[in-house]
C-alpha positions in Angstrom: 145.5 99.4 93.0 143.2 96.9 94.6 139.9 98.2 96.1 138.0 96.2 98.7 134.2 96.2 98.7 133.0 99.1 100.7 135.9 101.4 99.8 135.3 105.0 98.7 136.8 105.9 95.3 136.7 108.8 92.8 136.0 108.1 89.2 134.9 110.5 86.4 134.7 113.4 88.9 132.2 111.6 91.1 132.5 109.6 94.3 131.6 105.9 94.4 131.5 103.0 96.7 133.0 99.7 95.6 130.7 96.7 95.5 131.6 93.0 95.4 132.6 91.6 92.0 133.4 88.0 91.0 135.6 89.1 88.2 139.0 90.6 89.4 139.2 92.7 86.3 135.8 94.2 86.7 135.2 96.8 89.4 131.5 97.3 90.4 130.7 100.9 91.5 127.6 102.5 93.0 127.5 106.3 93.2 127.3 107.9 96.7 123.8 109.1 97.1 122.6 107.0 94.2 120.5 103.9 94.0 121.2 100.4 92.8 119.9 101.2 89.3 122.9 103.5 88.8 125.4 100.7 89.5 128.0 100.3 86.8 131.0 98.2 86.1 134.5 99.5 85.1 136.8 97.2 83.2 140.2 97.7 84.9 142.5 97.0 81.8 140.6 99.6 79.6 140.6 102.1 82.4 144.4 101.7 82.9 144.9 102.2 79.1 142.8 105.4 79.0 144.2 106.9 82.2 147.4 108.4 80.8 145.5 110.5 78.3 142.3 110.8 80.2 143.0 111.4 83.9 139.3 111.3 84.9 139.3 107.6 83.8 141.7 106.8 86.6 140.1 105.2 89.7 141.6 106.7 92.9 140.9 106.3 96.6 139.0 109.1 98.2 137.7 110.1 101.6 135.1 112.5 103.0 136.6 115.6 104.6 136.3 115.8 108.3 133.7 118.2 109.6 134.9 121.5 111.0 133.7 123.2 114.3 132.4 126.0 112.1 130.1 123.6 110.3 128.0 123.1 113.4 124.8 125.1 113.2 121.9 124.6 115.5 120.8 121.5 117.6 118.1 120.6 115.0 120.7 120.4 112.2 123.1 118.3 114.4 120.3 115.9 115.3 119.3 115.6 111.6 123.0 114.8 110.7 123.2 112.3 113.5 120.0 110.5 112.4 121.1 110.5 108.7 124.4 108.9 109.7 122.8 106.3 111.9 120.3 105.3 109.2 123.1 105.1 106.6 125.2 102.9 108.9 122.2 100.7 109.6 121.5 100.4 105.9 125.1 99.4 105.1 125.5 97.0 108.0 122.1 95.2 107.9 121.4 92.3 105.4 118.5 94.3 104.0 119.1 97.2 101.6 115.6 98.8 102.1 116.0 99.7 105.7 117.5 103.2 104.9 114.4 104.1 103.0 111.8 103.2 105.6 110.0 105.8 107.8 109.4 103.2 110.5 111.2 100.5 112.4 109.6 97.1 111.5 108.9 94.7 114.4 110.9 91.4 114.3 107.9 89.2 113.2 107.3 91.5 110.2 110.6 90.5 108.7 109.4 86.8 108.4 107.5 87.2 105.0 110.5 89.2 103.7 112.9 86.4 104.6 110.6 83.9 103.1 110.4 85.9 99.8 114.2 86.3 99.5 114.6 82.6 99.7 112.5 82.1 96.6 113.8 82.5 93.1 110.3 83.5 92.0 108.3 85.1 94.9 105.0 83.4 95.4 103.6 84.1 98.9 100.3 84.2 100.7 100.3 86.5 103.8 97.3 85.7 105.9 98.1 87.5 109.2 95.3 88.8 111.4 93.9 92.3 111.0 96.3 94.8 112.6 99.4 92.5 112.5 100.8 94.4 109.5 100.1 92.7 106.2 100.4 96.0 104.2 103.8 96.8 105.9 105.1 93.2 105.2 104.1 93.4 101.5 105.6 96.9 101.2 108.8 95.7 102.7 109.1 92.9 100.1 108.5 95.4 97.3 111.0 97.9 98.6 113.7 95.3 99.2 113.3 93.7 95.7 113.4 97.1 94.1 116.6 98.1 96.0 118.3 94.8 95.1 117.5 95.4 91.5 115.5 92.1 91.2 112.4 93.9 90.0 111.8 97.2 88.2 108.0 97.8 88.5 105.4 97.1 91.2 101.6 97.0 91.0 99.0 96.6 93.6 95.5 95.1 92.8 92.9 95.8 95.5 89.2 96.7 95.9 88.5 100.3 94.7 87.9 101.5 98.3 91.4 100.6 99.3 93.3 102.2 96.5 94.0 105.5 98.2 95.0 103.8 101.4 97.6 101.7 99.6 98.9 104.7 97.8 99.4 106.6 101.0 101.0 103.7 102.9 103.5 103.0 100.1 104.5 106.6 99.9 104.7 107.3 103.7 106.2 103.9 104.8 108.6 102.8 102.1 109.0 105.9 99.9 107.3 104.3 96.9 105.4 106.8 94.7 102.4 105.3 92.8 99.4 106.5 90.9 95.9 105.2 91.5 94.1 103.6 88.5 90.4 103.1 89.0 87.2 104.2 87.3 87.4 107.7 88.7 91.0 108.4 87.6 91.6 106.3 84.5 90.3 108.9 82.1 92.5 111.6 83.4 95.5 109.4 83.5 94.9 108.2 79.9 94.9 111.8 78.8 98.3 112.3 80.4 99.7 109.1 78.7 101.6 109.4 75.4 99.6 108.2 72.5 102.1 105.4 71.6 102.0 103.9 75.1 99.3 102.3 77.3 98.4 103.4 80.8 99.9 100.3 82.4 103.2 100.6 80.6 103.6 104.4 81.0 103.4 104.4 84.8 106.2 102.6 86.6 104.4 101.8 89.9 100.6 101.9 90.3 97.7 100.9 92.5 94.9 99.6 90.4 91.3 98.6 91.1 91.0 94.9 90.5 87.4 95.4 89.4 88.6 97.8 86.7 91.4 95.4 85.4 89.4 92.2 85.5 87.0 93.1 82.6 87.9 91.4 79.4 86.4 94.2 77.3 88.4 97.0 78.8 91.8 96.9 80.4 92.6 93.2 81.1 94.6 92.5 78.0 96.6 95.7 78.3 97.4 95.0 81.9 98.6 91.4 81.2 100.6 92.6 78.2 102.4 95.2 80.4 102.5 93.2 83.6 104.8 94.6 86.3 107.5 92.4 87.8 105.8 92.2 91.2 102.0 92.2 91.8 100.6 92.6 95.2 97.0 91.4 95.6 95.0 92.6 98.6 91.8 91.0 99.9 92.5 88.0 97.7 89.7 86.0 99.3 87.4 88.0 97.1 89.0 86.5 94.0 88.8 82.9 95.1 87.2 80.6 92.5 83.5 80.1 93.3 82.4 76.7 94.5 81.9 74.3 91.7 83.0 77.0 89.2 79.7 78.7 89.7 79.1 82.0 91.5 79.1 85.7 91.0 80.5 86.7 87.6 82.7 89.4 89.1 84.4 87.0 91.5 85.0 84.5 88.6 86.6 87.3 86.5 88.9 88.2 89.4 90.0 84.6 89.7 90.6 84.3 86.0 92.7 87.4 86.1 94.9 86.2 88.9 95.3 82.8 87.4 96.5 84.5 84.2 99.0 86.4 86.2 100.2 83.3 88.1 100.7 81.4 84.8 103.4 83.8 83.7 106.8 82.2 84.3 109.0 84.1 86.6 106.2 86.4 87.7 106.5 87.6 91.3 103.2 87.7 93.2 102.2 88.3 96.9 98.7 87.6 98.0 97.2 89.2 101.1 94.1 88.3 103.1 93.1 88.3 106.8 90.4 85.6 106.0 91.7 83.4 103.3 89.6 80.4 104.3 85.8 81.1 104.3 84.9 77.6 105.3 84.8 76.3 101.7 88.0 74.3 101.2 87.6 74.3 97.4 87.8 78.1 97.3 90.8 78.1 99.7 92.7 75.6 97.5 92.0 77.8 94.5 93.9 80.6 96.2 96.8 78.3 97.1 96.8 77.1 93.4 97.7 80.7 92.4 101.0 80.2 94.2 101.8 76.8 92.9 99.5 74.7 90.7 100.1 71.5 92.7 98.7 73.2 95.8 95.2 73.1 94.4 95.2 69.3 94.5 96.4 69.0 98.2 94.3 67.2 100.7 94.7 69.8 103.5 93.3 67.4 106.2 95.9 64.7 105.4 99.1 66.5 104.4 102.4 64.5 104.3 105.4 66.0 106.0 106.9 66.8 102.6 103.7 68.6 101.4 103.5 70.5 104.7 107.1 71.8 104.4 106.5 72.8 100.8 103.3 74.7 101.6 104.9 76.4 104.6 107.5 77.9 102.3 104.8 79.9 100.5 102.2 80.5 103.3 102.5 82.5 106.5 99.7 83.2 109.0 100.0 84.7 112.5 97.2 85.6 114.9 97.2 88.5 117.3 97.4 86.2 120.3 100.4 84.5 118.8 102.3 87.8 118.3 101.3 89.0 121.8 102.7 85.8 123.3 105.9 86.1 121.4 106.5 89.8 121.8 104.8 90.5 125.1 104.0 94.2 125.8 106.2 95.3 122.9 103.2 94.8 120.6 100.2 96.5 122.3 97.1 95.6 120.2 94.0 97.6 121.0 91.5 95.7 123.0 88.0 95.3 121.5 85.2 96.6 123.6 82.0 94.7 122.9 79.7 96.6 125.3 76.6 98.2 124.0 75.6 101.8 124.8 71.9 102.7 124.0 71.0 106.2 123.2 67.7 108.2 122.8 66.5 109.9 119.7 65.7 113.5 119.9 62.0 114.3 119.1 62.6 115.6 115.6 64.9 112.7 114.8 62.4 110.2 116.3 59.7 111.6 114.1 62.0 111.3 111.1 62.9 107.7 111.9 59.2 106.7 112.3 58.5 108.3 108.8 61.4 106.3 107.3 60.3 103.1 109.0 56.8 103.6 107.6 58.3 104.1 104.2 60.4 101.0 104.5 57.4 98.9 105.5 55.6 100.2 102.4 58.6 99.1 100.3 58.5 95.6 101.8 54.7 95.3 101.4 54.9 96.3 97.8 57.5 93.6 97.2 54.9 90.9 97.9 53.8 91.1 94.3 57.3 90.5 93.1 59.4 87.3 93.1 63.0 86.1 92.9 65.8 88.6 93.1 63.6 91.6 92.7 61.8 90.8 95.9 65.1 90.2 97.7 66.5 93.5 96.4 63.4 95.4 97.9 64.1 93.7 101.3 67.8 94.5 101.3 67.2 98.1 100.2 64.7 98.7 103.0 67.0 97.0 105.6 70.1 99.1 104.4 68.1 102.3 104.7 67.0 101.5 108.2 70.5 100.6 109.3 71.9 103.9 108.0 69.1 105.9 109.7 69.6 104.1 113.0 73.4 104.6 112.8 73.6 108.4 112.7 72.1 111.4 111.0 75.2 111.7 108.9 74.9 108.1 107.7 71.2 108.7 106.9 71.9 111.9 105.0 74.7 110.2 103.0 72.4 107.2 102.1 69.5 109.3 101.1 71.7 111.6 99.0 73.2 108.7 97.1 69.8 107.0 96.5 67.4 109.9 96.5 69.2 112.7 94.9 67.5 116.0 95.3 64.7 114.4 97.5 67.2 114.1 100.4 67.7 117.9 100.4 64.0 118.3 101.5 64.7 116.6 104.8 64.5 119.1 107.7 68.0 120.1 108.8 66.9 120.1 112.4 65.9 116.5 112.3 69.2 115.5 110.7 71.5 117.4 113.0 70.0 116.7 116.5 70.7 113.6 118.4 71.0 113.1 122.2 73.4 110.5 123.6 
């Protein structure tokens, strides 16, 4: 019997859906309710030979039984069944296999990076959309689609430590991708849960890691590169640009060296994200482009040929809010920024507290006159940061003093820290 792609069949006491196959003697099957990783091939001649003695080896057509009126329960259950059916039909009819696993409906412009990625044999992409356009969603879409197509098996996100929890939450809620967070505060616990014969980066299939933890040569860099996942998403990549002239902060240089080592792996998929990829230093921007393709680092961006422009456009996408608003109209309502200023008055206890802190800050700055170089600058910056926190809110002041002053902050009068009049 010949089965067309999309047909429902029964094989080994399980229901399957027939997938396209280039070999007429090989039937590709994916289990109903299973993922692409469970896809298997059945060699038709061997199945026919075994069928007389082993009936469950025979591939037969099957159908789902029609629902009975008695199966209808309450309106909520009917609505749930309707939504599930609609999502499954959308998943089967659309060109993307990930749509059935999403908890949201992507906007049309958010499919652009995904389409660009699917056209590349090795995904190398820089997404530089404005804040709020949806870089996280676009990168998550790429990861989910490549996983569901079976093109990759593992995903890693490298980002600043403060963004790890946000990435973990977005991946879980938006694209049903469960990850663990690997950073300085969690790495010890995760290592205890890892088998002794395996490393932390090989044991966990998908993870969100702090780039500042991974970049260090003496700790986890070698282990990460040895067990590199198939797809690496790098957020805030402008913080990993090569410093001007090769000189700059050591941490930034280490981040760049880490990403360059990842980019040098043949066949390594990598998606870079940044709302501000160009800081005004063209050399730093070209170093980011060089992570995608080595030849991009030598481009003269002010005098690109048509061939170079087309090549670069295949790996670089950038949309501003105003562009998206012009394309989509009211369908994409971005929040309007309010730049008005609203002054407020300190309460008497808080005003007295602020004056005390201001006097303390002046003393810190005055004492710095005897210092020089970076020590003097650190005194200035510390005093300025303290004043900004105190002027911001009592909660910010208390948090700053607790982090810097320890038990001394607990001596601050509670009335002064809790009262403020708008």
